[in-house]
Structure formats: structure tokens, C-alpha cells
N, CA, C and O atoms as CSV, one atom per row, in Angstrom:
chain,resi,resn,atom,element,x,y,z
A,1,MET,N,N,-10.398,12.697,2.525
A,1,MET,CA,C,-11.328,11.901,1.725
A,1,MET,C,C,-10.735,11.671,0.334
A,1,MET,O,O,-10.075,12.548,-0.223
A,2,ALA,N,N,-10.972,10.521,-0.200
A,2,ALA,CA,C,-10.399,10.139,-1.498
A,2,ALA,C,C,-10.929,11.002,-2.640
A,2,ALA,O,O,-12.075,11.452,-2.632
A,3,ASN,N,N,-10.068,11.211,-3.601
A,3,ASN,CA,C,-10.466,11.865,-4.846
A,3,ASN,C,C,-11.154,10.786,-5.692
A,3,ASN,O,O,-10.517,9.796,-6.051
A,4,GLN,N,N,-12.417,10.957,-6.009
A,4,GLN,CA,C,-13.194,9.931,-6.709
A,4,GLN,C,C,-12.611,9.600,-8.079
A,4,GLN,O,O,-12.651,8.443,-8.496
A,5,GLN,N,N,-12.074,10.587,-8.784
A,5,GLN,CA,C,-11.466,10.334,-10.099
A,5,GLN,C,C,-10.256,9.414,-9.964
A,5,GLN,O,O,-10.064,8.508,-10.775
A,6,HIS,N,N,-9.440,9.650,-8.933
A,6,HIS,CA,C,-8.274,8.798,-8.702
A,6,HIS,C,C,-8.717,7.374,-8.380
A,6,HIS,O,O,-8.143,6.410,-8.885
A,7,LEU,N,N,-9.734,7.249,-7.541
A,7,LEU,CA,C,-10.239,5.932,-7.155
A,7,LEU,C,C,-10.817,5.189,-8.358
A,7,LEU,O,O,-10.577,3.992,-8.518
A,8,ASP,N,N,-11.570,5.883,-9.201
A,8,ASP,CA,C,-12.148,5.266,-10.402
A,8,ASP,C,C,-11.062,4.777,-11.346
A,8,ASP,O,O,-11.193,3.705,-11.937
A,9,LEU,N,N,-9.993,5.546,-11.495
A,9,LEU,CA,C,-8.875,5.141,-12.353
A,9,LEU,C,C,-8.227,3.861,-11.834
A,9,LEU,O,O,-7.954,2.935,-12.598
A,10,LEU,N,N,-7.984,3.824,-10.520
A,10,LEU,CA,C,-7.356,2.647,-9.928
A,10,LEU,C,C,-8.232,1.416,-10.090
A,10,LEU,O,O,-7.727,0.319,-10.330
A,11,LYS,N,N,-9.537,1.588,-9.960
A,11,LYS,CA,C,-10.455,0.448,-10.046
A,11,LYS,C,C,-10.630,-0.063,-11.476
A,11,LYS,O,O,-11.107,-1.183,-11.665
A,12,GLN,N,N,-10.255,0.732,-12.496
A,12,GLN,CA,C,-10.329,0.244,-13.886
A,12,GLN,C,C,-9.407,-0.949,-14.064
A,12,GLN,O,O,-9.857,-2.045,-14.398
A,13,ASN,N,N,-8.127,-0.739,-13.841
A,13,ASN,CA,C,-7.133,-1.812,-13.828
A,13,ASN,C,C,-5.764,-1.212,-13.540
A,13,ASN,O,O,-5.562,-0.008,-13.699
A,14,VAL,N,N,-4.830,-2.047,-13.121
A,14,VAL,CA,C,-3.505,-1.583,-12.722
A,14,VAL,C,C,-2.749,-0.979,-13.896
A,14,VAL,O,O,-2.037,0.010,-13.720
A,15,HIS,N,N,-2.883,-1.542,-15.078
A,15,HIS,CA,C,-2.175,-1.009,-16.249
A,15,HIS,C,C,-2.592,0.432,-16.537
A,15,HIS,O,O,-1.742,1.297,-16.744
A,16,THR,N,N,-3.893,0.687,-16.549
A,16,THR,CA,C,-4.404,2.042,-16.792
A,16,THR,C,C,-3.911,2.991,-15.707
A,16,THR,O,O,-3.480,4.104,-16.008
A,17,TRP,N,N,-3.972,2.558,-14.440
A,17,TRP,CA,C,-3.509,3.367,-13.326
A,17,TRP,C,C,-2.029,3.719,-13.483
A,17,TRP,O,O,-1.651,4.886,-13.378
A,18,ASN,N,N,-1.190,2.705,-13.734
A,18,ASN,CA,C,0.250,2.940,-13.854
A,18,ASN,C,C,0.575,3.877,-15.017
A,18,ASN,O,O,1.466,4.720,-14.907
A,19,GLN,N,N,-0.137,3.732,-16.113
A,19,GLN,CA,C,0.074,4.606,-17.265
A,19,GLN,C,C,-0.303,6.048,-16.899
A,19,GLN,O,O,0.424,6.982,-17.236
A,20,TRP,N,N,-1.429,6.229,-16.216
A,20,TRP,CA,C,-1.850,7.555,-15.783
A,20,TRP,C,C,-0.824,8.168,-14.838
A,20,TRP,O,O,-0.529,9.360,-14.926
A,21,ARG,N,N,-0.273,7.345,-13.921
A,21,ARG,CA,C,0.747,7.838,-12.983
A,21,ARG,C,C,1.978,8.336,-13.728
A,21,ARG,O,O,2.561,9.353,-13.352
A,22,GLN,N,N,2.380,7.625,-14.787
A,22,GLN,CA,C,3.545,8.053,-15.577
A,22,GLN,C,C,3.265,9.374,-16.283
A,22,GLN,O,O,4.127,10.251,-16.332
A,23,GLU,N,N,2.078,9.512,-16.821
A,23,GLU,CA,C,1.722,10.705,-17.579
A,23,GLU,C,C,1.434,11.913,-16.686
A,23,GLU,O,O,1.476,13.050,-17.156
A,24,HIS,N,N,1.144,11.679,-15.409
A,24,HIS,CA,C,0.792,12.753,-14.480
A,24,HIS,C,C,1.640,12.654,-13.211
A,24,HIS,O,O,1.107,12.643,-12.101
A,25,SER,N,N,2.935,12.584,-13.375
A,25,SER,CA,C,3.848,12.398,-12.244
A,25,SER,C,C,3.840,13.582,-11.273
A,25,SER,O,O,4.350,13.472,-10.158
A,26,ASP,N,N,3.268,14.709,-11.690
A,26,ASP,CA,C,3.197,15.890,-10.838
A,26,ASP,C,C,2.019,15.846,-9.862
A,26,ASP,O,O,1.935,16.674,-8.955
A,27,ILE,N,N,1.120,14.894,-10.042
A,27,ILE,CA,C,-0.075,14.786,-9.195
A,27,ILE,C,C,0.167,13.760,-8.090
A,27,ILE,O,O,0.642,12.653,-8.345
A,28,ARG,N,N,-0.166,14.146,-6.859
A,28,ARG,CA,C,-0.089,13.213,-5.728
A,28,ARG,C,C,-1.491,12.692,-5.459
A,28,ARG,O,O,-2.308,13.398,-4.866
A,29,PRO,N,N,-1.784,11.470,-5.883
A,29,PRO,CA,C,-3.138,10.925,-5.726
A,29,PRO,C,C,-3.569,10.796,-4.266
A,29,PRO,O,O,-2.755,10.541,-3.378
A,30,ASP,N,N,-4.856,10.977,-4.046
A,30,ASP,CA,C,-5.453,10.844,-2.723
A,30,ASP,C,C,-6.507,9.746,-2.771
A,30,ASP,O,O,-7.560,9.903,-3.390
A,31,LEU,N,N,-6.207,8.632,-2.108
A,31,LEU,CA,C,-7.145,7.516,-2.017
A,31,LEU,C,C,-7.531,7.268,-0.563
A,31,LEU,O,O,-8.042,6.200,-0.226
A,32,SER,N,N,-7.289,8.248,0.290
A,32,SER,CA,C,-7.503,8.082,1.730
A,32,SER,C,C,-8.944,7.664,2.048
A,32,SER,O,O,-9.909,8.159,1.466
A,33,GLY,N,N,-9.040,6.731,2.996
A,33,GLY,CA,C,-10.344,6.284,3.472
A,33,GLY,C,C,-11.105,5.361,2.531
A,33,GLY,O,O,-12.260,5.033,2.801
A,34,SER,N,N,-10.497,4.940,1.449
A,34,SER,CA,C,-11.172,4.090,0.453
A,34,SER,C,C,-11.328,2.652,0.936
A,34,SER,O,O,-10.581,2.187,1.798
A,35,ASP,N,N,-12.306,1.961,0.369
A,35,ASP,CA,C,-12.492,0.534,0.624
A,35,ASP,C,C,-11.892,-0.221,-0.556
A,35,ASP,O,O,-12.487,-0.301,-1.631
A,36,LEU,N,N,-10.697,-0.776,-0.332
A,36,LEU,CA,C,-10.024,-1.563,-1.367
A,36,LEU,C,C,-9.790,-2.989,-0.879
A,36,LEU,O,O,-8.828,-3.644,-1.282
A,37,ALA,N,N,-10.679,-3.461,-0.008
A,37,ALA,CA,C,-10.600,-4.836,0.478
A,37,ALA,C,C,-10.718,-5.786,-0.715
A,37,ALA,O,O,-11.552,-5.590,-1.599
A,38,TRP,N,N,-9.888,-6.794,-0.723
A,38,TRP,CA,C,-9.863,-7.830,-1.752
A,38,TRP,C,C,-9.429,-7.305,-3.136
A,38,TRP,O,O,-9.544,-8.030,-4.125
A,39,ALA,N,N,-8.940,-6.078,-3.219
A,39,ALA,CA,C,-8.523,-5.509,-4.507
A,39,ALA,C,C,-7.282,-6.220,-5.041
A,39,ALA,O,O,-6.411,-6.626,-4.271
A,40,CYS,N,N,-7.209,-6.366,-6.355
A,40,CYS,CA,C,-6.045,-6.951,-7.023
A,40,CYS,C,C,-5.190,-5.806,-7.569
A,40,CYS,O,O,-5.468,-5.255,-8.634
A,41,LEU,N,N,-4.148,-5.463,-6.818
A,41,LEU,CA,C,-3.310,-4.316,-7.165
A,41,LEU,C,C,-1.848,-4.720,-7.309
A,41,LEU,O,O,-0.939,-3.942,-7.019
A,42,SER,N,N,-1.644,-5.947,-7.758
A,42,SER,CA,C,-0.297,-6.444,-7.971
A,42,SER,C,C,0.435,-5.559,-8.973
A,42,SER,O,O,-0.087,-5.258,-10.047
A,43,ASN,N,N,1.658,-5.143,-8.611
A,43,ASN,CA,C,2.529,-4.294,-9.439
A,43,ASN,C,C,2.017,-2.865,-9.622
A,43,ASN,O,O,2.488,-2.159,-10.513
A,44,ALA,N,N,1.078,-2.432,-8.809
A,44,ALA,CA,C,0.549,-1.064,-8.920
A,44,ALA,C,C,1.575,-0.054,-8.414
A,44,ALA,O,O,2.281,-0.311,-7.439
A,45,ASP,N,N,1.651,1.091,-9.081
A,45,ASP,CA,C,2.506,2.186,-8.640
A,45,ASP,C,C,1.695,3.076,-7.702
A,45,ASP,O,O,0.938,3.941,-8.142
A,46,LEU,N,N,1.869,2.849,-6.415
A,46,LEU,CA,C,1.169,3.619,-5.395
A,46,LEU,C,C,2.168,4.471,-4.607
A,46,LEU,O,O,1.894,4.868,-3.474
A,47,SER,N,N,3.307,4.744,-5.201
A,47,SER,CA,C,4.349,5.520,-4.534
A,47,SER,C,C,3.862,6.935,-4.248
A,47,SER,O,O,3.299,7.603,-5.115
A,48,GLY,N,N,4.091,7.374,-3.022
A,48,GLY,CA,C,3.721,8.723,-2.623
A,48,GLY,C,C,2.232,8.985,-2.496
A,48,GLY,O,O,1.834,10.123,-2.248
A,49,VAL,N,N,1.401,7.973,-2.656
A,49,VAL,CA,C,-0.058,8.145,-2.622
A,49,VAL,C,C,-0.545,8.237,-1.167
A,49,VAL,O,O,-0.014,7.562,-0.285
A,50,ASP,N,N,-1.555,9.074,-0.931
A,50,ASP,CA,C,-2.179,9.144,0.385
A,50,ASP,C,C,-3.168,7.989,0.502
A,50,ASP,O,O,-4.249,8.012,-0.088
A,51,LEU,N,N,-2.775,6.981,1.274
A,51,LEU,CA,C,-3.583,5.781,1.488
A,51,LEU,C,C,-3.979,5.666,2.958
A,51,LEU,O,O,-4.280,4.576,3.445
A,52,SER,N,N,-3.975,6.780,3.645
A,52,SER,CA,C,-4.293,6.762,5.071
A,52,SER,C,C,-5.733,6.283,5.289
A,52,SER,O,O,-6.670,6.732,4.630
A,53,GLY,N,N,-5.867,5.360,6.234
A,53,GLY,CA,C,-7.188,4.854,6.578
A,53,GLY,C,C,-7.832,3.950,5.543
A,53,GLY,O,O,-9.013,3.626,5.669
A,54,VAL,N,N,-7.093,3.534,4.526
A,54,VAL,CA,C,-7.649,2.660,3.480
A,54,VAL,C,C,-7.830,1.242,4.022
A,54,VAL,O,O,-6.995,0.752,4.784
A,55,ASP,N,N,-8.916,0.588,3.629
A,55,ASP,CA,C,-9.155,-0.812,3.985
A,55,ASP,C,C,-8.611,-1.684,2.863
A,55,ASP,O,O,-9.222,-1.810,1.802
A,56,PHE,N,N,-7.440,-2.289,3.117
A,56,PHE,CA,C,-6.804,-3.207,2.169
A,56,PHE,C,C,-6.931,-4.656,2.648
A,56,PHE,O,O,-6.112,-5.494,2.272
A,57,THR,N,N,-7.939,-4.970,3.468
A,57,THR,CA,C,-8.089,-6.320,3.999
A,57,THR,C,C,-8.073,-7.337,2.860
A,57,THR,O,O,-8.851,-7.237,1.911
A,58,TRP,N,N,-7.182,-8.310,2.966
A,58,TRP,CA,C,-7.032,-9.399,2.005
A,58,TRP,C,C,-6.713,-8.928,0.566
A,58,TRP,O,O,-6.928,-9.677,-0.386
A,59,ALA,N,N,-6.220,-7.733,0.415
A,59,ALA,CA,C,-5.868,-7.219,-0.919
A,59,ALA,C,C,-4.583,-7.860,-1.435
A,59,ALA,O,O,-3.729,-8.276,-0.652
A,60,ASP,N,N,-4.454,-7.935,-2.747
A,60,ASP,CA,C,-3.251,-8.441,-3.402
A,60,ASP,C,C,-2.414,-7.241,-3.840
A,60,ASP,O,O,-2.724,-6.578,-4.829
A,61,LEU,N,N,-1.345,-6.975,-3.081
A,61,LEU,CA,C,-0.436,-5.874,-3.390
A,61,LEU,C,C,0.950,-6.423,-3.728
A,61,LEU,O,O,1.963,-5.766,-3.489
A,62,TYR,N,N,0.982,-7.619,-4.281
A,62,TYR,CA,C,2.234,-8.283,-4.622
A,62,TYR,C,C,3.085,-7.376,-5.513
A,62,TYR,O,O,2.638,-6.922,-6.567
A,63,ARG,N,N,4.316,-7.123,-5.071
A,63,ARG,CA,C,5.304,-6.323,-5.805
A,63,ARG,C,C,4.813,-4.909,-6.147
A,63,ARG,O,O,5.263,-4.316,-7.127
A,64,ALA,N,N,3.905,-4.379,-5.350
A,64,ALA,CA,C,3.444,-3.004,-5.561
A,64,ALA,C,C,4.534,-2.026,-5.118
A,64,ALA,O,O,5.372,-2.351,-4.277
A,65,ASN,N,N,4.511,-0.841,-5.690
A,65,ASN,CA,C,5.433,0.217,-5.317
A,65,ASN,C,C,4.714,1.143,-4.344
A,65,ASN,O,O,3.846,1.921,-4.739
A,66,LEU,N,N,5.082,1.051,-3.073
A,66,LEU,CA,C,4.475,1.868,-2.029
A,66,LEU,C,C,5.524,2.771,-1.374
A,66,LEU,O,O,5.372,3.166,-0.218
A,67,ILE,N,N,6.567,3.089,-2.101
A,67,ILE,CA,C,7.621,3.956,-1.588
A,67,ILE,C,C,7.023,5.318,-1.237
A,67,ILE,O,O,6.321,5.931,-2.040
A,68,ARG,N,N,7.316,5.776,-0.019
A,68,ARG,CA,C,6.849,7.072,0.497
A,68,ARG,C,C,5.318,7.201,0.553
A,68,ARG,O,O,4.800,8.313,0.654
A,69,ALA,N,N,4.602,6.090,0.490
A,69,ALA,CA,C,3.131,6.136,0.595
A,69,ALA,C,C,2.730,6.389,2.045
A,69,ALA,O,O,3.421,5.971,2.974
A,70,ASN,N,N,1.612,7.072,2.226
A,70,ASN,CA,C,1.068,7.294,3.558
A,70,ASN,C,C,0.010,6.225,3.824
A,70,ASN,O,O,-1.112,6.304,3.322
A,71,LEU,N,N,0.386,5.230,4.618
A,71,LEU,CA,C,-0.508,4.132,4.973
A,71,LEU,C,C,-0.891,4.196,6.450
A,71,LEU,O,O,-1.257,3.182,7.044
A,72,SER,N,N,-0.807,5.376,7.033
A,72,SER,CA,C,-1.134,5.504,8.449
A,72,SER,C,C,-2.599,5.100,8.678
A,72,SER,O,O,-3.497,5.477,7.925
A,73,GLN,N,N,-2.800,4.326,9.738
A,73,GLN,CA,C,-4.133,3.848,10.133
A,73,GLN,C,C,-4.806,2.956,9.075
A,73,GLN,O,O,-6.009,2.708,9.166
A,74,ALA,N,N,-4.064,2.477,8.090
A,74,ALA,CA,C,-4.636,1.590,7.065
A,74,ALA,C,C,-4.809,0.183,7.634
A,74,ALA,O,O,-4.062,-0.234,8.519
A,75,ASN,N,N,-5.800,-0.545,7.119
A,75,ASN,CA,C,-6.031,-1.927,7.514
A,75,ASN,C,C,-5.505,-2.820,6.391
A,75,ASN,O,O,-6.104,-2.919,5.321
A,76,LEU,N,N,-4.368,-3.467,6.663
A,76,LEU,CA,C,-3.736,-4.354,5.689
A,76,LEU,C,C,-3.784,-5.799,6.174
A,76,LEU,O,O,-2.994,-6.624,5.715
A,77,SER,N,N,-4.684,-6.119,7.082
A,77,SER,CA,C,-4.733,-7.461,7.654
A,77,SER,C,C,-5.047,-8.491,6.575
A,77,SER,O,O,-5.998,-8.354,5.805
A,78,GLY,N,N,-4.211,-9.526,6.549
A,78,GLY,CA,C,-4.377,-10.610,5.595
A,78,GLY,C,C,-3.935,-10.285,4.183
A,78,GLY,O,O,-4.031,-11.140,3.303
A,79,ALA,N,N,-3.455,-9.080,3.939
A,79,ALA,CA,C,-3.055,-8.679,2.580
A,79,ALA,C,C,-1.735,-9.333,2.180
A,79,ALA,O,O,-0.927,-9.692,3.036
A,80,ASP,N,N,-1.524,-9.485,0.885
A,80,ASP,CA,C,-0.272,-10.011,0.349
A,80,ASP,C,C,0.586,-8.837,-0.115
A,80,ASP,O,O,0.305,-8.212,-1.138
A,81,LEU,N,N,1.635,-8.548,0.652
A,81,LEU,CA,C,2.583,-7.495,0.305
A,81,LEU,C,C,3.948,-8.094,-0.029
A,81,LEU,O,O,4.976,-7.444,0.154
A,82,SER,N,N,3.955,-9.329,-0.516
A,82,SER,CA,C,5.212,-9.989,-0.870
A,82,SER,C,C,5.939,-9.189,-1.939
A,82,SER,O,O,5.346,-8.791,-2.942
A,83,GLY,N,N,7.234,-8.958,-1.715
A,83,GLY,CA,C,8.055,-8.258,-2.698
A,83,GLY,C,C,7.702,-6.790,-2.862
A,83,GLY,O,O,8.170,-6.141,-3.797
A,84,THR,N,N,6.883,-6.261,-1.964
A,84,THR,CA,C,6.440,-4.875,-2.055
A,84,THR,C,C,7.524,-3.928,-1.571
A,84,THR,O,O,8.246,-4.237,-0.623
A,85,HIS,N,N,7.640,-2.781,-2.217
A,85,HIS,CA,C,8.599,-1.743,-1.831
A,85,HIS,C,C,7.886,-0.724,-0.950
A,85,HIS,O,O,7.034,0.033,-1.415
A,86,LEU,N,N,8.250,-0.719,0.330
A,86,LEU,CA,C,7.638,0.178,1.308
A,86,LEU,C,C,8.677,1.116,1.929
A,86,LEU,O,O,8.490,1.593,3.048
A,87,CYS,N,N,9.763,1.378,1.212
A,87,CYS,CA,C,10.804,2.269,1.727
A,87,CYS,C,C,10.208,3.635,2.046
A,87,CYS,O,O,9.477,4.216,1.244
A,88,ARG,N,N,10.537,4.133,3.238
A,88,ARG,CA,C,10.099,5.456,3.694
A,88,ARG,C,C,8.571,5.617,3.737
A,88,ARG,O,O,8.062,6.738,3.742
A,89,ALA,N,N,7.850,4.499,3.768
A,89,ALA,CA,C,6.382,4.558,3.865
A,89,ALA,C,C,5.979,4.862,5.308
A,89,ALA,O,O,6.680,4.491,6.249
A,90,ASN,N,N,4.846,5.537,5.470
A,90,ASN,CA,C,4.306,5.830,6.784
A,90,ASN,C,C,3.255,4.770,7.111
A,90,ASN,O,O,2.157,4.776,6.556
A,91,LEU,N,N,3.607,3.860,8.020
A,91,LEU,CA,C,2.701,2.793,8.445
A,91,LEU,C,C,2.280,2.991,9.900
A,91,LEU,O,O,1.868,2.043,10.568
A,92,CYS,N,N,2.384,4.206,10.376
A,92,CYS,CA,C,2.061,4.518,11.766
A,92,CYS,C,C,0.612,4.134,12.074
A,92,CYS,O,O,-0.322,4.633,11.446
A,93,GLY,N,N,0.441,3.239,13.049
A,93,GLY,CA,C,-0.890,2.819,13.468
A,93,GLY,C,C,-1.597,1.889,12.501
A,93,GLY,O,O,-2.786,1.620,12.670
A,94,ALA,N,N,-0.897,1.391,11.492
A,94,ALA,CA,C,-1.517,0.484,10.519
A,94,ALA,C,C,-1.705,-0.904,11.131
A,94,ALA,O,O,-0.977,-1.294,12.043
A,95,ASP,N,N,-2.685,-1.639,10.621
A,95,ASP,CA,C,-2.953,-3.001,11.073
A,95,ASP,C,C,-2.429,-3.974,10.027
A,95,ASP,O,O,-3.012,-4.123,8.953
A,96,LEU,N,N,-1.312,-4.640,10.355
A,96,LEU,CA,C,-0.709,-5.627,9.468
A,96,LEU,C,C,-0.853,-7.029,10.052
A,96,LEU,O,O,-0.003,-7.888,9.819
A,97,ASN,N,N,-1.915,-7.263,10.801
A,97,ASN,CA,C,-2.174,-8.551,11.420
A,97,ASN,C,C,-2.349,-9.624,10.343
A,97,ASN,O,O,-3.277,-9.559,9.538
A,98,GLY,N,N,-1.451,-10.610,10.337
A,98,GLY,CA,C,-1.537,-11.698,9.374
A,98,GLY,C,C,-1.128,-11.316,7.963
A,98,GLY,O,O,-1.380,-12.071,7.024
A,99,THR,N,N,-0.509,-10.173,7.798
A,99,THR,CA,C,-0.085,-9.712,6.470
A,99,THR,C,C,1.144,-10.488,6.004
A,99,THR,O,O,2.047,-10.765,6.793
A,100,LEU,N,N,1.171,-10.831,4.738
A,100,LEU,CA,C,2.309,-11.525,4.141
A,100,LEU,C,C,3.286,-10.477,3.616
A,100,LEU,O,O,3.006,-9.784,2.638
A,101,LEU,N,N,4.449,-10.372,4.289
A,101,LEU,CA,C,5.474,-9.393,3.915
A,101,LEU,C,C,6.748,-10.087,3.440
A,101,LEU,O,O,7.845,-9.551,3.599
A,102,TYR,N,N,6.607,-11.259,2.868
A,102,TYR,CA,C,7.755,-12.029,2.392
A,102,TYR,C,C,8.549,-11.212,1.364
A,102,TYR,O,O,8.020,-10.791,0.335
A,103,ARG,N,N,9.828,-11.002,1.673
A,103,ARG,CA,C,10.748,-10.255,0.804
A,103,ARG,C,C,10.314,-8.804,0.548
A,103,ARG,O,O,10.721,-8.202,-0.446
A,104,ALA,N,N,9.506,-8.256,1.424
A,104,ALA,CA,C,9.120,-6.846,1.307
A,104,ALA,C,C,10.284,-5.977,1.791
A,104,ALA,O,O,11.095,-6.413,2.608
A,105,ASN,N,N,10.355,-4.756,1.284
A,105,ASN,CA,C,11.395,-3.819,1.688
A,105,ASN,C,C,10.761,-2.701,2.509
A,105,ASN,O,O,10.048,-1.849,1.979
A,106,LEU,N,N,11.036,-2.722,3.819
A,106,LEU,CA,C,10.477,-1.738,4.743
A,106,LEU,C,C,11.568,-0.788,5.258
A,106,LEU,O,O,11.438,-0.217,6.341
A,107,ARG,N,N,12.621,-0.628,4.490
A,107,ARG,CA,C,13.729,0.225,4.910
A,107,ARG,C,C,13.232,1.653,5.157
A,107,ARG,O,O,12.571,2.252,4.309
A,108,ASP,N,N,13.567,2.179,6.336
A,108,ASP,CA,C,13.220,3.546,6.755
A,108,ASP,C,C,11.715,3.800,6.826
A,108,ASP,O,O,11.288,4.954,6.801
A,109,ALA,N,N,10.911,2.752,6.913
A,109,ALA,CA,C,9.454,2.919,7.069
A,109,ALA,C,C,9.133,3.238,8.524
A,109,ALA,O,O,9.815,2.763,9.433
A,110,ASP,N,N,8.104,4.035,8.744
A,110,ASP,CA,C,7.642,4.360,10.096
A,110,ASP,C,C,6.659,3.279,10.529
A,110,ASP,O,O,5.533,3.208,10.036
A,111,LEU,N,N,7.107,2.435,11.464
A,111,LEU,CA,C,6.284,1.323,11.952
A,111,LEU,C,C,5.780,1.573,13.369
A,111,LEU,O,O,5.370,0.634,14.052
A,112,SER,N,N,5.804,2.810,13.814
A,112,SER,CA,C,5.361,3.093,15.181
A,112,SER,C,C,3.872,2.781,15.336
A,112,SER,O,O,3.044,3.155,14.506
A,113,GLU,N,N,3.565,2.080,16.433
A,113,GLU,CA,C,2.193,1.685,16.770
A,113,GLU,C,C,1.549,0.791,15.702
A,113,GLU,O,O,0.324,0.701,15.621
A,114,THR,N,N,2.368,0.141,14.897
A,114,THR,CA,C,1.869,-0.763,13.855
A,114,THR,C,C,1.657,-2.155,14.445
A,114,THR,O,O,2.512,-2.653,15.177
A,115,ASN,N,N,0.534,-2.779,14.135
A,115,ASN,CA,C,0.240,-4.137,14.589
A,115,ASN,C,C,0.836,-5.123,13.590
A,115,ASN,O,O,0.352,-5.252,12.465
A,116,LEU,N,N,1.899,-5.823,14.015
A,116,LEU,CA,C,2.555,-6.816,13.166
A,116,LEU,C,C,2.296,-8.239,13.666
A,116,LEU,O,O,3.015,-9.170,13.304
A,117,GLN,N,N,1.266,-8.398,14.501
A,117,GLN,CA,C,0.934,-9.704,15.048
A,117,GLN,C,C,0.624,-10.677,13.905
A,117,GLN,O,O,-0.161,-10.375,13.007
A,118,LYS,N,N,1.253,-11.837,13.962
A,118,LYS,CA,C,1.059,-12.920,12.993
A,118,LYS,C,C,1.486,-12.548,11.568
A,118,LYS,O,O,1.192,-13.290,10.630
A,119,ALA,N,N,2.162,-11.429,11.391
A,119,ALA,CA,C,2.655,-11.046,10.059
A,119,ALA,C,C,3.816,-11.957,9.682
A,119,ALA,O,O,4.626,-12.323,10.534
A,120,VAL,N,N,3.896,-12.319,8.413
A,120,VAL,CA,C,4.987,-13.151,7.909
A,120,VAL,C,C,6.087,-12.207,7.440
A,120,VAL,O,O,5.925,-11.487,6.454
A,121,LEU,N,N,7.226,-12.220,8.170
A,121,LEU,CA,C,8.316,-11.292,7.902
A,121,LEU,C,C,9.553,-11.992,7.341
A,121,LEU,O,O,10.656,-11.450,7.421
A,122,GLU,N,N,9.386,-13.174,6.784
A,122,GLU,CA,C,10.504,-13.941,6.261
A,122,GLU,C,C,11.195,-13.171,5.130
A,122,GLU,O,O,10.557,-12.760,4.161
A,123,GLU,N,N,12.519,-12.986,5.276
A,123,GLU,CA,C,13.371,-12.291,4.302
A,123,GLU,C,C,12.942,-10.834,4.069
A,123,GLU,O,O,13.238,-10.259,3.021
A,124,THR,N,N,12.253,-10.248,5.036
A,124,THR,CA,C,11.828,-8.859,4.952
A,124,THR,C,C,12.973,-7.945,5.370
A,124,THR,O,O,13.651,-8.224,6.359
A,125,VAL,N,N,13.199,-6.868,4.640
A,125,VAL,CA,C,14.215,-5.880,4.982
A,125,VAL,C,C,13.567,-4.867,5.910
A,125,VAL,O,O,12.623,-4.176,5.528
A,126,LEU,N,N,14.091,-4.781,7.157
A,126,LEU,CA,C,13.499,-3.893,8.145
A,126,LEU,C,C,14.413,-2.750,8.576
A,126,LEU,O,O,13.950,-1.825,9.244
A,127,ASN,N,N,15.696,-2.783,8.216
A,127,ASN,CA,C,16.614,-1.753,8.712
A,127,ASN,C,C,16.682,-0.548,7.815
A,127,ASN,O,O,17.413,0.398,8.106
């Protein structure tokens, strides 16, 4: 279950969230199971965050840092992940149906049982 303080910080704005992440680099945020549908999280530092089971339907994650994030069972359908860094991210069982992954970096990401139906993978790094 998500840590409510972490969720409240993220919902304030991306700048406040990123600043908090820099000042508290020793904390691994837990946003698991949160409803972040339609959220504007462009350029957010979500690296290493537990995002398992999060609803990111139609969210804007343009150029977000999701390196080593746990996105297992997350719903990212219709989300914009263009230019997003997903290196070593856990996307096991995630729903990326219709997700925009243009120029996203998925190097060493776990895509097992991931739904990539209708996902836009143009210029996406997958190896």
C-alpha cells in the first residue's frame, strides 16, 4: 500500500517531488496501488520507486526517470512514456496497451507477461 506522505508530495507538483527526492536519496518511496490516472508527471524522478499496481491510465510520463522502478501489474494503457528511461525497470504483467513509448529506453527491463498490444515502439531501445 502506498505511503500517503509520498503520494501527497508527488501530487503537489513534479518540482517539489524531484527536490524532495534529491534531499532524501536514502528513502525508497512507495506509491504502490495508487490511482495516478491522467496525472501530469513529465520529467518526474520515479527511479527505484515501488509503483506496483499503480493506475497510470492516460498519464503523462514524458521523459520521466523510471530506472529500476517496480511497475509490475501497473496499468499504463494510453500513457505517454515518450523519452522515458525504463532501464532495469520491472514491468512484469504491466498493461501497456496503446502506450506511447517513442524513444523510450527499456534496456534490461523485465517485460515478461507485459501487454504491449497497440503500443507505439518507434525508436524504442529494447535490448
